[in-house]
C-alpha positions as CSV (number, residue, x, y, z in Angstrom):
1,M,0.1,-0.2,0.2
2,K,0.9,3.2,-1.0
3,R,-0.2,6.7,0.3
4,R,1.1,10.4,-1.6
5,F,3.3,12.0,1.0
6,P,4.1,16.2,0.4
7,T,7.8,17.3,-0.1
8,L,6.6,20.2,1.7
9,A,3.2,22.2,2.1
10,V,3.0,25.1,4.8
11,V,0.1,25.9,6.7
12,A,0.2,29.1,8.5
13,V,-2.0,30.1,11.4
14,F,-2.3,33.7,11.9
15,V,-3.5,35.1,15.3
16,V,-4.2,38.8,15.5
17,T,-4.2,40.1,18.9
18,L,-7.1,43.0,19.2
19,G,-7.0,46.3,21.8
20,C,-9.4,43.8,24.1
21,G,-6.9,41.0,24.4
22,Q,-8.7,38.5,22.4
23,A,-8.3,36.6,19.1
24,T,-9.6,36.4,15.7
25,P,-10.3,32.9,14.6
26,P,-7.3,31.5,12.7
27,E,-7.0,31.9,9.1
28,V,-5.2,28.7,7.3
29,A,-3.5,29.1,4.0
30,E,-2.2,25.9,1.9
31,V,0.2,25.6,-0.5
32,E,-0.1,23.1,-3.9
33,V,3.2,20.9,-4.0
34,D,4.5,18.3,-5.9
35,E,3.8,14.5,-4.4
36,V,6.0,11.5,-3.9
37,E,4.9,8.3,-2.8
38,V,5.6,6.4,0.4
39,D,4.5,3.5,2.6
40,E,0.8,4.0,3.7
41,A,1.6,3.0,7.1
42,P,5.2,4.4,7.5
43,P,7.7,1.9,9.0
44,A,8.7,2.0,13.1
45,T,11.8,3.7,13.1
46,V,14.4,5.0,15.7
47,L,12.9,8.8,15.9
48,D,9.2,7.4,16.8
49,G,8.7,8.4,20.5
50,T,11.5,10.5,20.6
51,T,11.9,14.5,21.5
52,W,14.7,16.6,20.8
53,H,16.5,20.1,21.3
54,A,18.8,21.7,19.1
55,L,22.4,22.5,20.3
56,T,23.2,23.8,16.5
57,I,21.5,24.8,13.7
58,T,22.7,24.3,10.2
59,G,26.1,25.3,12.0
60,Q,25.3,28.1,13.9
61,P,24.7,27.4,17.9
62,S,21.4,28.0,19.4
63,A,21.3,31.4,21.0
64,E,21.4,31.5,24.6
65,G,18.0,31.0,26.5
66,V,16.2,29.9,23.5
67,T,14.9,26.5,23.0
68,S,13.8,25.0,19.1
69,T,12.2,21.1,19.8
70,I,11.4,18.5,17.7
71,A,9.0,15.3,18.9
72,F,8.5,12.4,16.6
73,A,5.0,10.8,16.8
74,A,4.8,7.1,15.7
75,D,1.8,8.2,13.3
76,G,3.8,10.4,11.2
77,N,3.1,13.7,12.9
78,V,6.0,16.1,14.5
79,S,5.6,18.9,16.6
80,G,7.5,21.2,18.9
81,T,8.5,24.8,19.6
82,A,10.5,26.7,16.9
83,G,11.9,29.4,19.1
84,C,9.4,31.4,19.9
85,N,6.5,29.7,18.2
86,N,5.0,26.1,18.4
87,Y,4.7,23.7,15.0
88,F,3.1,20.9,14.1
89,G,3.4,19.1,10.9
90,S,4.1,15.5,9.6
91,F,7.0,13.8,8.8
92,G,8.3,10.6,5.9
93,V,11.6,8.6,6.3
94,D,12.8,6.2,3.5
95,G,15.9,4.8,4.7
96,D,18.2,8.0,5.6
97,A,16.0,10.6,3.6
98,I,13.7,12.6,5.7
99,V,11.2,14.8,4.6
100,F,8.6,16.9,6.5
101,G,5.4,18.0,5.4
102,H,2.3,20.0,6.2
103,M,4.3,22.4,8.5
104,G,2.2,25.1,10.4
105,A,2.7,27.1,13.1
106,T,1.3,29.5,15.7
107,Q,2.0,33.4,14.4
108,K,3.4,35.7,17.2
109,M,5.8,38.3,17.8
110,C,8.4,37.5,20.2
111,V,10.2,40.3,22.4
112,K,13.6,38.9,21.6
113,P,15.2,39.1,18.0
114,E,17.0,36.4,18.2
115,M,14.3,34.1,19.4
116,M,12.6,34.9,15.7
117,E,16.1,34.8,13.8
118,Q,16.7,31.1,15.8
119,E,12.8,30.0,14.7
120,A,13.3,30.9,11.3
121,R,16.7,29.1,10.7
122,F,15.2,26.1,12.4
123,L,12.0,25.8,10.5
124,D,14.0,26.6,7.2
125,A,16.3,24.1,8.0
126,L,13.6,21.6,8.3
127,S,11.7,22.9,5.5
128,Q,14.6,22.1,3.5
129,A,15.8,18.6,5.1
130,E,16.9,15.9,3.0
131,R,18.5,13.3,4.9
132,Y,19.3,12.1,8.7
133,A,21.6,10.4,10.7
134,L,22.3,9.1,14.3
135,E,25.5,9.7,15.8
136,D,27.2,9.1,19.1
137,G,23.7,9.9,20.2
138,E,23.1,12.9,18.8
139,L,20.4,13.5,15.6
140,L,21.9,15.2,12.5
141,I,19.5,16.5,10.0
142,Y,21.4,17.4,6.9
143,S,19.6,20.5,4.8
144,T,19.4,21.4,1.0
145,G,21.9,24.7,0.6
146,F,23.8,23.9,4.1
147,D,27.0,22.3,4.6
148,D,26.7,21.7,8.4
149,P,23.9,19.4,9.6
150,T,21.2,20.4,12.5
151,R,22.8,19.0,15.3
152,L,20.0,17.6,18.0
153,V,20.4,15.9,21.6
154,P,17.5,14.0,23.3
155,S,15.5,16.1,25.7
156,S,16.0,13.7,28.1
157,D,19.7,15.3,28.8
158,K,17.4,18.5,29.5
159,A,16.2,19.0,32.9
160,V,13.5,21.2,33.9
161,V,12.3,23.8,36.6
162,S,8.7,24.4,36.5
163,G,6.0,27.0,38.4
164,S,4.2,29.8,37.9
165,V,4.3,33.3,38.4
166,F,1.5,35.3,40.5
167,Y,0.8,38.6,42.2
168,R,-1.6,39.7,44.5
169,E,-3.2,42.5,42.9
170,R,-6.1,42.4,41.6
171,M,-5.6,43.5,38.2
172,A,-5.6,42.2,35.0
173,L,-2.2,42.3,32.7
174,P,-2.3,44.4,29.6
175,P,-2.3,43.3,26.2
176,D,1.1,44.3,26.0
177,A,2.5,42.4,29.1
178,V,5.5,40.0,28.9
179,I,7.0,38.0,31.6
180,T,10.9,36.7,32.1
181,V,11.6,33.9,34.1
182,K,15.3,32.9,34.8
183,L,17.3,30.3,36.3
184,V,20.0,31.7,37.8
185,D,23.0,31.0,39.2
186,V,23.7,33.0,42.4
187,S,26.4,31.6,44.6
188,R,28.5,34.5,44.3
189,Q,27.3,37.7,46.2
190,D,30.2,39.7,44.5
191,A,29.5,38.8,40.8
192,P,26.5,39.1,38.8
193,A,24.4,36.0,38.8
194,T,25.1,33.6,35.4
195,V,22.0,33.0,33.5
196,L,21.6,29.2,32.9
197,A,18.2,29.8,31.3
198,E,15.3,32.0,30.2
199,Q,12.0,31.7,29.4
200,V,9.9,35.1,27.7
201,I,6.0,34.9,28.2
202,E,3.4,36.6,26.3
203,P,0.8,35.4,28.6
204,E,-2.8,35.0,26.8
205,A,-4.3,35.5,30.5
206,S,-3.9,36.7,34.1
207,V,-1.9,35.2,36.4
208,P,-1.0,32.6,37.7
209,V,1.1,31.9,34.3
210,E,3.0,28.6,34.3
211,F,6.7,28.4,32.9
212,A,9.3,25.8,32.8
213,L,12.6,26.3,32.9
214,E,15.0,23.7,30.9
215,Y,18.6,23.3,31.8
216,D,21.5,21.2,31.2
217,P,22.3,19.3,34.6
218,A,25.8,19.0,33.7
219,A,26.0,22.9,34.1
220,I,25.1,21.9,38.1
221,D,27.6,22.3,40.8
222,D,26.2,20.9,44.2
223,R,28.2,23.0,46.1
224,M,26.8,26.0,44.2
225,S,23.0,27.8,45.0
226,Y,20.6,28.4,42.6
227,A,17.4,30.5,42.2
228,V,14.4,31.7,39.9
229,Q,14.0,35.2,39.3
230,A,10.8,36.7,37.2
231,R,9.7,39.9,36.3
232,I,6.7,41.6,33.9
233,E,7.0,44.3,31.7
234,S,4.6,46.5,29.5
235,G,5.6,48.8,26.8
236,G,9.2,48.7,28.2
237,E,8.5,49.8,31.6
238,L,9.0,47.5,34.7
239,M,5.3,46.3,36.7
240,F,6.2,43.6,39.0
241,I,9.3,41.7,40.2
242,N,10.4,39.3,42.9
243,T,11.9,40.2,45.7
244,E,12.5,37.3,47.6
245,H,15.1,34.7,47.2
246,I,13.6,31.8,45.4
247,P,16.0,28.8,45.7
248,V,15.6,25.9,43.4
249,I,17.6,22.5,42.5
250,T,20.4,21.9,45.1
251,R,20.9,22.2,49.1
252,G,16.8,21.1,49.4
253,G,15.4,23.2,46.6
254,P,12.5,22.4,44.5
255,T,12.1,21.9,40.6
256,E,8.4,21.2,40.5
257,D,5.6,23.4,41.5
258,V,7.7,26.7,42.1
259,E,5.7,29.6,43.1
260,V,7.3,32.8,42.2
261,L,5.4,36.0,43.9
262,V,5.8,39.3,41.9
263,H,5.5,42.6,43.7
264,R,4.0,46.0,42.0
265,A,7.6,47.9,41.0
266,Q,8.0,50.9,43.3
């Protein structure tokens, strides 16, 4: 049995934020492309059920605090975070050849330009993918037009600090509010904190707002102290910031259900 599989089709989902903070229904656009035949039921591969995050994208290192991921499902679908937006699509494998099709993504604009730049590189690398390899525990995806592959490692190599940011004031966040949450090394009081992970969130609702900070366990020293910091800004102006020390990971610090209380900036 054979089915027709698109070499590349793009589905763009546009989310338009109105002044009241609500979104219009998504508009979907499809692009006609050539098709090739692959097996109706894709054979099981080592990619099925795995999740990866990018170390480099076509030779360029991932930006600090920006994560691009890909999860392969056994039914031939893929999904993940490109760097700013979430994306979804399908994939097909034939030997060492790989192709991604029906790729779509949300279309929100993120605050940091490096997030959008990395996202564009990552999605472009997937759209131009031609073959893959597994070497030394890494997934290498080779794309047309690039000498260097996109190098990914299993997401199981990453650890996560998760929780929520909240405040006690009875008020809604403005539509342009941005929440920045960081995992930092605060061991040295005489030096600036070292950022191990950072997440920038454009909340769609009021607090509490959940966060998940991925970090490399190899970067953690049990002798050191780590903390979560959070701030909320609107129009470039600081609205809320946490003032208490919130320890995590080492010395009995939690990694789940971390509550970060932020206070109104003076």
